[in-house]
ZAMARGU-4260 file (C-alpha; in steps of 0.2 Angstrom, whole numbers, plus 5000, padded with zeros to 4 digits):
<rodrens>
0) 5110/5069/5029 | 5124/5058/5037 | 5134/5048/5026 | 5128/5032/5033 | 5111/5037/5032
5) 5113/5041/5015 | 5122/5026/5011 | 5108/5013/5018 | 5095/5023/5008 | 5103/5020/4991
10) 5108/5003/4996 | 5090/4997/4999 | 5086/5006/4982 | 5100/4998/4974 | 5097/4980/4981
15) 5078/4982/4975 | 5084/4987/4957 | 5094/4973/4957 | 5080/4962/4962 | 5069/4970/4948
20) 5084/4967/4935 | 5086/4948/4940 | 5067/4945/4940 | 5064/4952/4921 | 5079/4943/4915
25) 5070/4928/4922 | 5054/4929/4917 | 5043/4947/4914 | 5027/4947/4925 | 5012/4950/4916
30) 5008/4967/4928 | 5024/4977/4927 | 5017/4989/4939 | 5012/4979/4952 | 5028/4968/4953
35) 5038/4986/4953 | 5027/4993/4969 | 5031/4975/4976 | 5048/4974/4972 | 5051/4995/4977
40) 5039/4997/4991 | 5033/4981/5000 | 5048/4971/5000 | 5059/4985/5008 | 5046/4989/5020
45) 5045/4971/5026 | 5065/4970/5027 | 5066/4985/5036 | 5053/4980/5049 | 5061/4963/5050
50) 5078/4972/5055 | 5072/4983/5066 | 5065/4969/5079 | 5083/4960/5077 | 5093/4960/5092
55) 5110/4972/5087 | 5103/4983/5074 | 5104/4999/5087 | 5106/5012/5073 | 5088/5005/5063
60) 5077/5008/5081 | 5081/5024/5080 | 5064/5034/5071 | 5073/5048/5064 | 5086/5036/5055
65) 5073/5025/5050 | 5062/5039/5042 | 5076/5046/5032 | 5082/5030/5025 | 5064/5027/5021
70) 5061/5044/5014 | 5078/5042/5002 | 5073/5025/4997 | 5055/5032/4993 | 5060/5046/4982
75) 5074/5037/4972 | 5060/5021/4970 | 5045/5034/4963 | 5058/5043/4952 | 5064/5026/4944
80) 5045/5019/4942 | 5040/5035/4935 | 5054/5034/4921 | 5050/5015/4919 | 5036/5016/4906
85) 5047/5028/4895 | 5062/5019/4896 | 5053/5002/4891 | 5043/5010/4877 | 5050/5014/4859
90) 5045/5033/4859 | 5047/5041/4843 | 5059/5052/4851 | 5070/5037/4857 | 5071/5029/4840
95) 5076/5045/4832 | 5090/5047/4845 | 5095/5028/4842 | 5093/5031/4824 | 5105/5046/4823
100) 5116/5037/4836 | 5118/5023/4825 | 5126/5034/4810 | 5137/5045/4822 | 5149/5053/4820
105) 5143/5058/4802 | 5125/5060/4807 | 5110/5059/4796 | 5098/5070/4786 | 5081/5074/4789
110) 5074/5064/4773 | 5087/5048/4780 | 5079/5049/4797 | 5061/5051/4790 | 5066/5034/4779
115) 5071/5024/4794 | 5055/5030/4805 | 5040/5018/4804 | 5028/5030/4810 | 5013/5016/4810
120) 5023/5005/4819 | 5027/5018/4832 | 5009/5022/4834 | 5004/5003/4834 | 5017/5002/4849
125) 5010/5015/4858 | 4993/5011/4857 | 4999/4993/4863 | 5005/5000/4879 | 4989/5011/4883
130) 4978/4997/4879 | 4986/4987/4894 | 4981/5001/4907 | 4975/5017/4900 | 4962/5013/4886
135) 4950/4999/4881 | 4943/4992/4867 | 4925/4995/4865 | 4916/4989/4850 | 4925/4998/4835
140) 4933/5010/4845 | 4944/5013/4861 | 4938/5021/4876 | 4947/5028/4894 | 4949/5015/4907
145) 4946/5023/4927 | 4964/5025/4925 | 4965/5033/4911 | 4951/5046/4915 | 4962/5049/4932
150) 4978/5052/4922 | 4970/5063/4910 | 4963/5075/4922 | 4978/5075/4932 | 4989/5080/4917
155) 4975/5093/4912 | 4977/5100/4930 | 4996/5100/4926 | 4997/5108/4909 | 4984/5123/4917
160) 4996/5124/4931 | 5010/5127/4918 | 5001/5139/4907 | 5000/5126/4893 | 4986/5123/4879
165) 4975/5110/4883 | 4974/5099/4866 | 4956/5095/4859 | 4951/5088/4843 | 4948/5104/4837
170) 4965/5109/4840 | 4975/5093/4835 | 4980/5090/4818 | 4981/5072/4810 | 4998/5071/4805
175) 5005/5087/4815 | 5021/5088/4822 | 5028/5072/4812 | 5046/5072/4804
</rodrens>
């Protein structure tokens, strides 16, 4: 890949990332996933189409160059959007890492870490995040939305391909794996 094509692809991604960060600083949108898709996929497509028809932008009129830049931007954008929910959420793993990092260079014992981890709070935050798209409150309980069913099917297929066990209510134990 030509260094110029690499530079263009990365530049398009960095511009989208800056717009994303700026918009989130001003006002976080209600539907973050839709906003990310618009910023990282629709907006660059419109800009590239606009630039392609400008006089003097001969470089972008070549289909191979345009495809190369677009694919690089697409790959970077997909990787970013996939990692965004994990970076936004306060997962138990992230919380433990932050707790230990704040105690460096001495570190913490297992008992000290457990003292700082509020398991019900982490569970509640995770449930709130899921309730936005993958599960829905129905009566006194929760059910999967269509997105949730699709996600579960994908995860089961992926776990089977990796040869991993598919967790069920019978194999899951309350509090198993907690600190």
